[in-house]
ZAMARGU-4260 file (C-alpha; in steps of 0.2 Angstrom, whole numbers, plus 5000, padded with zeros to 4 digits):
<rodrens>
0) 4988/5009/5244 | 4999/5006/5231 | 5011/5022/5226 | 5019/5030/5214 | 5038/5025/5215
5) 5049/5031/5206 | 5066/5019/5205 | 5053/5006/5199 | 5051/5020/5184 | 5068/5023/5183
10) 5070/5004/5180 | 5056/5002/5171 | 5064/5017/5159 | 5081/5013/5157 | 5076/4994/5152
15) 5065/5002/5137 | 5076/5014/5132 | 5089/5001/5131 | 5078/4991/5118 | 5082/5005/5108
20) 5098/5013/5109 | 5109/4995/5109 | 5104/4989/5091 | 5100/5008/5085 | 5119/5013/5090
25) 5126/4997/5084 | 5117/4998/5066 | 5122/5016/5065 | 5141/5014/5070 | 5141/5002/5059
30) 5134/5013/5045 | 5146/5026/5048 | 5160/5016/5050 | 5158/5006/5035 | 5151/5020/5025
35) 5166/5031/5029 | 5182/5021/5031 | 5179/5004/5025 | 5171/5006/5008 | 5180/4991/5001
40) 5174/4978/5016 | 5156/4980/5008 | 5161/4974/4990 | 5153/4957/4989 | 5164/4949/4975
45) 5154/4932/4977 | 5143/4936/4963 | 5155/4946/4953 | 5158/4936/4936 | 5166/4946/4923
50) 5175/4965/4923 | 5159/4975/4919 | 5150/4967/4934 | 5163/4971/4946 | 5163/4990/4939
55) 5146/4990/4943 | 5147/4984/4959 | 5159/4996/4964 | 5148/5010/4956 | 5132/5004/4966
60) 5146/5005/4981 | 5150/5021/4978 | 5132/5027/4978 | 5126/5018/4994 | 5143/5026/5002
65) 5142/5042/4996 | 5141/5054/5011 | 5122/5061/5006 | 5117/5044/5005 | 5126/5037/5023
70) 5118/5055/5032 | 5105/5056/5023 | 5090/5067/5031 | 5082/5053/5040 | 5096/5045/5046
75) 5102/5060/5055 | 5086/5064/5063 | 5087/5047/5070 | 5104/5051/5078 | 5096/5065/5086
80) 5084/5054/5092 | 5098/5043/5098 | 5108/5056/5107 | 5092/5061/5116 | 5089/5045/5123
85) 5107/5043/5127 | 5105/5057/5138 | 5088/5052/5147 | 5096/5037/5148 | 5112/5041/5157
90) 5101/5054/5167 | 5090/5040/5173 | 5105/5029/5178 | 5111/5041/5189 | 5098/5046/5196
95) 5095/5026/5198 | 5111/5025/5208 | 5108/5038/5222 | 5091/5031/5223 | 5097/5014/5225
100) 5111/5020/5238 | 5097/5027/5248 | 5084/5012/5247 | 5099/5000/5251 | 5106/5001/5271
105) 5124/4998/5274 | 5130/5006/5288 | 5148/5002/5283 | 5148/5009/5264 | 5135/5023/5271
110) 5149/5031/5281 | 5163/5025/5271 | 5172/5014/5283 | 5177/4996/5284 | 5169/4982/5294
115) 5177/4979/5311 | 5184/4998/5314 | 5186/5003/5331 | 5168/5017/5338 | 5181/5029/5337
120) 5183/5029/5319 | 5165/5026/5319 | 5160/5042/5328 | 5175/5051/5316 | 5167/5046/5301
125) 5151/5051/5304 | 5157/5069/5308 | 5162/5069/5293 | 5149/5064/5282 | 5135/5073/5294
130) 5145/5089/5289 | 5145/5086/5271 | 5128/5081/5269 | 5122/5094/5282 | 5102/5100/5276
135) 5111/5117/5280 | 5125/5116/5268 | 5115/5108/5256 | 5097/5117/5253 | 5084/5112/5243
140) 5094/5097/5239 | 5083/5083/5242 | 5096/5068/5238 | 5109/5075/5251 | 5095/5078/5264
145) 5091/5058/5263 | 5109/5055/5264 | 5110/5065/5278 | 5095/5055/5287 | 5108/5038/5282
150) 5121/5044/5290 | 5111/5046/5308 | 5104/5030/5305 | 5121/5021/5300 | 5127/5027/5316
155) 5114/5024/5326 | 5116/5002/5319 | 5133/5003/5323 | 5133/5012/5340 | 5115/5009/5348
160) 5115/4992/5355 | 5097/4989/5350 | 5099/4996/5334 | 5112/4985/5331 | 5105/4971/5337
165) 5090/4974/5324 | 5102/4977/5309 | 5113/4960/5313 | 5097/4950/5314 | 5084/4959/5302
170) 5095/4967/5290 | 5088/4985/5297 | 5089/4996/5314 | 5070/4998/5314 | 5068/4979/5315
175) 5058/4969/5301 | 5051/4977/5286 | 5034/4976/5278 | 5039/4970/5260 | 5031/4985/5249
180) 5023/4985/5232 | 5023/5000/5221 | 5017/5007/5204 | 5032/5012/5192 | 5027/5030/5188
185) 5037/5045/5195 | 5029/5054/5211 | 5029/5071/5201 | 5013/5065/5194 | 5003/5065/5210
190) 5009/5083/5214 | 4993/5095/5214 | 5006/5109/5207 | 5006/5096/5190 | 4990/5091/5188
195) 4986/5105/5174 | 5002/5099/5163 | 5000/5079/5166 | 4981/5083/5157 | 4987/5093/5146
200) 5001/5082/5140 | 4989/5067/5140 | 4976/5077/5130 | 4991/5081/5115 | 4995/5063/5117
205) 4979/5056/5113 | 4968/5069/5107 | 4982/5076/5095 | 4998/5067/5093 | 4991/5050/5089
210) 4976/5054/5077 | 4988/5065/5067 | 4999/5049/5065 | 4987/5040/5062 | 4977/5050/5051
215) 4997/5056/5042 | 4999/5035/5038 | 4982/5033/5032 | 4982/5050/5020 | 5000/5042/5013
220) 4993/5025/5012 | 4978/5027/5004 | 4985/5032/4987 | 4994/5015/4987 | 4987/5000/4979
225) 4991/4982/4983 | 5008/4983/4972 | 5011/4997/4979 | 5008/5007/4965 | 4999/5023/4966
230) 4980/5024/4962 | 4986/5040/4950 | 4998/5029/4941 | 4984/5017/4939 | 4973/5029/4933
235) 4986/5036/4920 | 4990/5020/4912 | 4972/5016/4911 | 4968/5030/4901 | 4986/5031/4892
240) 4987/5013/4885 | 4975/5004/4872 | 4976/4988/4863 | 4986/4994/4850 | 5001/5003/4861
245) 5017/5002/4850 | 5034/5001/4858 | 5037/5019/4855 | 5024/5027/4865 | 5025/5016/4881
250) 5042/5026/4888 | 5030/5042/4888 | 5016/5034/4896 | 5029/5025/4909 | 5036/5043/4911
255) 5018/5049/4917 | 5020/5038/4934 | 5014/5048/4948 | 5030/5038/4957 | 5039/5051/4946
260) 5032/5067/4951 | 5047/5066/4966 | 5062/5069/4956 | 5068/5085/4956 | 5066/5098/4943
265) 5084/5110/4943 | 5087/5124/4933 | 5105/5118/4928 | 5098/5105/4918 | 5086/5113/4905
270) 5101/5115/4893 | 5107/5098/4893 | 5088/5091/4893 | 5086/5102/4880 | 5100/5095/4869
275) 5096/5078/4873 | 5080/5081/4866 | 5085/5089/4849 | 5097/5072/4847 | 5081/5061/4850
280) 5072/5068/4838 | 5083/5069/4824 | 5085/5050/4827 | 5066/5048/4826 | 5069/5036/4841
285) 5056/5045/4853 | 5036/5045/4849 | 5029/5063/4847 | 5026/5068/4865 | 5006/5068/4870
290) 5006/5075/4887 | 5014/5094/4889 | 5021/5091/4908 | 5039/5096/4913 | 5037/5081/4927
295) 5033/5066/4910 | 5046/5077/4898 | 5058/5073/4909 | 5057/5056/4914 | 5052/5051/4895
300) 5069/5059/4890 | 5079/5051/4903 | 5072/5032/4897 | 5075/5037/4881 | 5092/5040/4884
305) 5093/5026/4894 | 5086/5014/4880 | 5101/5023/4867 | 5111/5022/4881 | 5116/5040/4879
310) 5130/5049/4892 | 5122/5060/4905 | 5128/5071/4920 | 5130/5064/4938 | 5114/5074/4942
315) 5105/5066/4928 | 5110/5051/4931 | 5105/5050/4946 | 5089/5055/4943 | 5087/5040/4929
320) 5092/5026/4943 | 5080/5034/4956 | 5066/5030/4940 | 5076/5015/4936 | 5073/5008/4953
325) 5054/5009/4951 | 5052/5006/4933 | 5052/4987/4934 | 5038/4988/4946 | 5028/5001/4938
330) 5031/4992/4922 | 5022/4977/4930 | 5007/4987/4936 | 5005/4992/4915 | 5004/4974/4912
335) 4991/4970/4925 | 4978/4983/4915 | 4984/4975/4900 | 4981/4959/4904 | 4965/4962/4914
340) 4957/4970/4897 | 4964/4953/4887 | 4977/4964/4875 | 4991/4950/4868 | 5003/4962/4857
345) 5002/4977/4872 | 5004/4964/4885 | 5020/4957/4874 | 5027/4975/4872 | 5026/4980/4889
350) 5037/4962/4891 | 5049/4967/4879 | 5050/4986/4885 | 5056/4976/4903 | 5069/4968/4895
355) 5076/4987/4885 | 5076/4993/4904 | 5086/4980/4909 | 5098/4979/4896 | 5099/4998/4889
360) 5094/4992/4872 | 5078/4999/4863 | 5066/4990/4850 | 5076/4992/4836 | 5094/4987/4840
365) 5100/4968/4838 | 5098/4957/4854 | 5119/4954/4851 | 5121/4974/4859 | 5117/4966/4878
370) 5133/4955/4874 | 5150/4966/4881 | 5162/4974/4867 | 5151/4970/4854 | 5148/4985/4844
375) 5136/4989/4827 | 5151/4981/4817 | 5155/4966/4826 | 5134/4962/4827 | 5135/4966/4805
380) 5149/4955/4804 | 5136/4942/4816 | 5121/4942/4804 | 5127/4943/4786 | 5139/4932/4777
385) 5142/4913/4777 | 5135/4905/4794 | 5124/4920/4797 | 5118/4920/4814 | 5098/4923/4816
390) 5095/4921/4833 | 5104/4925/4851 | 5099/4905/4854 | 5108/4900/4839 | 5125/4912/4846
395) 5123/4903/4864 | 5122/4886/4855 | 5138/4887/4844 | 5155/4882/4848 | 5165/4897/4858
400) 5177/4895/4841 | 5166/4894/4827 | 5155/4911/4835 | 5159/4925/4822 | 5162/4943/4827
405) 5175/4940/4839 | 5191/4940/4827 | 5192/4956/4829 | 5192/4956/4848 | 5205/4954/4861
410) 5209/4937/4870 | 5202/4944/4885 | 5187/4953/4877 | 5183/4934/4869 | 5184/4927/4883
415) 5172/4939/4893 | 5159/4936/4878 | 5161/4917/4882 | 5158/4919/4900 | 5142/4930/4898
420) 5136/4918/4887 | 5137/4906/4896 | 5128/4914/4912 | 5113/4919/4898 | 5099/4907/4900
425) 5098/4892/4887 | 5081/4887/4887 | 5070/4871/4884 | 5053/4873/4882 | 5040/4856/4883
430) 5020/4862/4881 | 5004/4851/4887 | 4985/4855/4884 | 4974/4842/4894 | 4959/4842/4906
435) 4963/4836/4924 | 4956/4818/4926 | 4950/4816/4910 | 4955/4809/4892 | 4947/4821/4881
440) 4944/4837/4879 | 4926/4841/4879 | 4917/4858/4873 | 4916/4871/4887 | 4930/4861/4898
445) 4943/4869/4909 | 4958/4865/4901 | 4977/4866/4910 | 4990/4871/4898 | 5008/4867/4905
450) 5022/4875/4904 | 5040/4866/4907 | 5055/4877/4904 | 5072/4869/4908 | 5090/4879/4911
455) 5099/4868/4901 | 5114/4879/4907 | 5110/4877/4925 | 5116/4859/4934 | 5105/4849/4942
460) 5100/4855/4959 | 5110/4872/4958 | 5100/4890/4954 | 5103/4903/4940 | 5113/4917/4945
465) 5110/4938/4943 | 5105/4944/4927 | 5119/4949/4917 | 5114/4966/4915 | 5127/4981/4919
470) 5118/4996/4912 | 5103/4992/4925 | 5111/5000/4942 | 5104/4986/4952 | 5106/4969/4957
475) 5090/4957/4944 | 5085/4939/4946 | 5076/4932/4931 | 5058/4932/4928 | 5049/4922/4915
480) 5031/4928/4909 | 5021/4914/4902 | 5008/4918/4890 | 4994/4909/4880 | 4985/4920/4866
485) 4977/4921/4853 | 4989/4933/4838 | 4978/4933/4824 | 4964/4941/4836 | 4975/4949/4848
490) 4967/4941/4862 | 4977/4933/4878 | 4968/4921/4885 | 4981/4915/4899 | 4994/4924/4909
495) 5007/4919/4924 | 5023/4923/4928 | 5039/4912/4935 | 5050/4916/4947 | 5058/4900/4949
500) 5077/4900/4948 | 5079/4880/4948 | 5085/4871/4934 | 5067/4864/4930 | 5052/4876/4932
505) 5035/4870/4928 | 5020/4882/4927 | 5001/4879/4925 | 4988/4890/4916 | 4971/4887/4915
510) 4956/4892/4901 | 4940/4885/4895 | 4941/4876/4878 | 4929/4883/4864 | 4909/4879/4866
515) 4912/4870/4847 | 4921/4854/4843 | 4934/4855/4833 | 4952/4858/4831 | 4962/4873/4837
520) 4978/4881/4840 | 4985/4893/4852 | 5002/4904/4852 | 5010/4898/4869 | 5025/4914/4873
525) 5037/4912/4885 | 5047/4930/4887 | 5061/4933/4897 | 5059/4952/4908 | 5078/4954/4908
530) 5085/4946/4891 | 5083/4953/4875 | 5080/4940/4860 | 5079/4927/4871 | 5059/4922/4870
535) 5052/4904/4866 | 5037/4902/4856 | 5026/4888/4850 | 5011/4884/4844 | 4998/4872/4852
540) 4986/4860/4842 | 4972/4852/4850 | 4956/4842/4847 | 4939/4849/4854 | 4930/4832/4855
545) 4910/4834/4852 | 4898/4829/4868 | 4891/4815/4855 | 4905/4807/4853 | 4912/4805/4870
550) 4911/4788/4879 | 4894/4785/4888 | 4898/4782/4908 | 4892/4767/4913 | 4889/4765/4931
555) 4894/4750/4940 | 4879/4740/4946 | 4886/4740/4965 | 4885/4758/4962 | 4868/4758/4956
560) 4862/4747/4971 | 4869/4759/4983 | 4859/4774/4974 | 4843/4763/4976 | 4845/4761/4995
565) 4838/4773/5005 | 4847/4787/5015 | 4851/4786/5034 | 4836/4803/5032 | 4822/4794/5022
570) 4824/4776/5036 | 4822/4788/5049 | 4807/4796/5042 | 4799/4780/5036 | 4802/4773/5055
575) 4791/4789/5059 | 4778/4785/5048 | 4776/4768/5053 | 4775/4772/5071 | 4762/4784/5069
580) 4750/4773/5061 | 4753/4759/5073 | 4747/4772/5088 | 4731/4777/5081 | 4717/4778/5094
585) 4705/4761/5092 | 4690/4770/5100 | 4691/4784/5086 | 4692/4767/5074 | 4676/4760/5082
590) 4666/4777/5081 | 4670/4778/5063 | 4662/4761/5061 | 4647/4765/5070 | 4643/4782/5060
595) 4645/4772/5046 | 4634/4758/5049 | 4620/4772/5053 | 4623/4779/5038 | 4620/4764/5025
600) 4603/4761/5038 | 4598/4778/5031 | 4601/4773/5014 | 4589/4758/5016
</rodrens>
């Protein structure tokens, strides 16, 4: 019968604990070392392209390595668990060492003597070790008791001729030993005095702990949808949005997200928030609030402070950064609802709000303000007078030495503006509308709108860099929204996200052709989720042909012959019918003939 073995249990436990403590200790020390002592080593300047991006990187690094973030509550709890596991690991390693010394039999090592010493030295060592581990001096010490027995056994192996011969031949003074197999569980589980405790622990783990963990996980996960947005948030968006949601209304709807309820409300912020609300009311940049809830009010004020580039205290700036970390994903959730309901204008407004969140601008601000060092004065010079610039596309296409509004800047600032303009996407749009494997678009066909974008400022084989967004506190990659709709009807026909960072990106959207023949036109809109004023728009015309005007399909004669040939199933059935008719009983045919002859005689 297999027995429980403490040594096997110690080996298993030490191995299991090592799988946890080794990587976690390394990561914890690395976090403390770089977060406290080597902060500058964490700065990755490979993506820094201008002075503002360097300042943003240092600000992000300072926030990341702040004491409250390095020693956050989860990290401290993990450290406590790590220390406890290390303590258990060391204790088990010591017990394993003592147990291995007991189980391994080397008489010279047990007595503390070298090989080949005289019998006198052996006796002296035996007396010394037996006095050291004598049970009378170590009462209650099981390890000392076992070592005392080993000392006696070692002395016997070195002094008794039979035991010495067995040791030299089999490695044990008792002779050949059978191999023993055991279970890697501690022996205290078999102690009758511990049965109630063991049963209680099993019940606690299986009936209480595991179901509680599952219940906690489920209660948390059931709040979130597929996009990791809370169902409460989706419900609020569905209630608050409409097909005519103005850009001024959208920040308050975003502020009502259930995710923002976690942002703390401090009494020390009341005065600053009240002053901010008064200032926004005077500028008429914020719509009249519809929801009188403290969490929504605070989040709405902070979003407008970001759009209008207002200064905030460090505490409120931290709250705003926490909101911005989730804001892009939450606006995606708002966009999902708008797209499902086919609201074209609301969808476009939401895409623009993502641009405003990224650049820290608002819907009345000129897009040139997303460039560094430009103020209202420089922008006014750019958009007025001779050679006035009407769009960001035009300004990017202008030669650096001919760009307006930069004469008042220093040489260094002008170079930075030109550098940023080189980073911004210089896009070329190409559109085709057709039906797969068809020459014409017929009534009710499924059309494919192919949108091809070429980044002219990206070299062949390269990918675009991170978005230039010094006011957005996190790194961000470009995304483009491809929309096919009807502006006059405010109807969205097709929508897709383009996430490719390559020089040439292609997206296909499918929609159904009109049910009546004629010439139609659709608005094809490509909007950035990061840059203001970089949208592309085109009017795509297409003709739907009537079914009566389409050429009649003439099948090939060989195809007709193949159609007329019986199928394999028909051939099998015909063969079965033929065999049935050939196998009819001749006696039955004769009886039928005789019966027919009798009937004819009766008629006569």
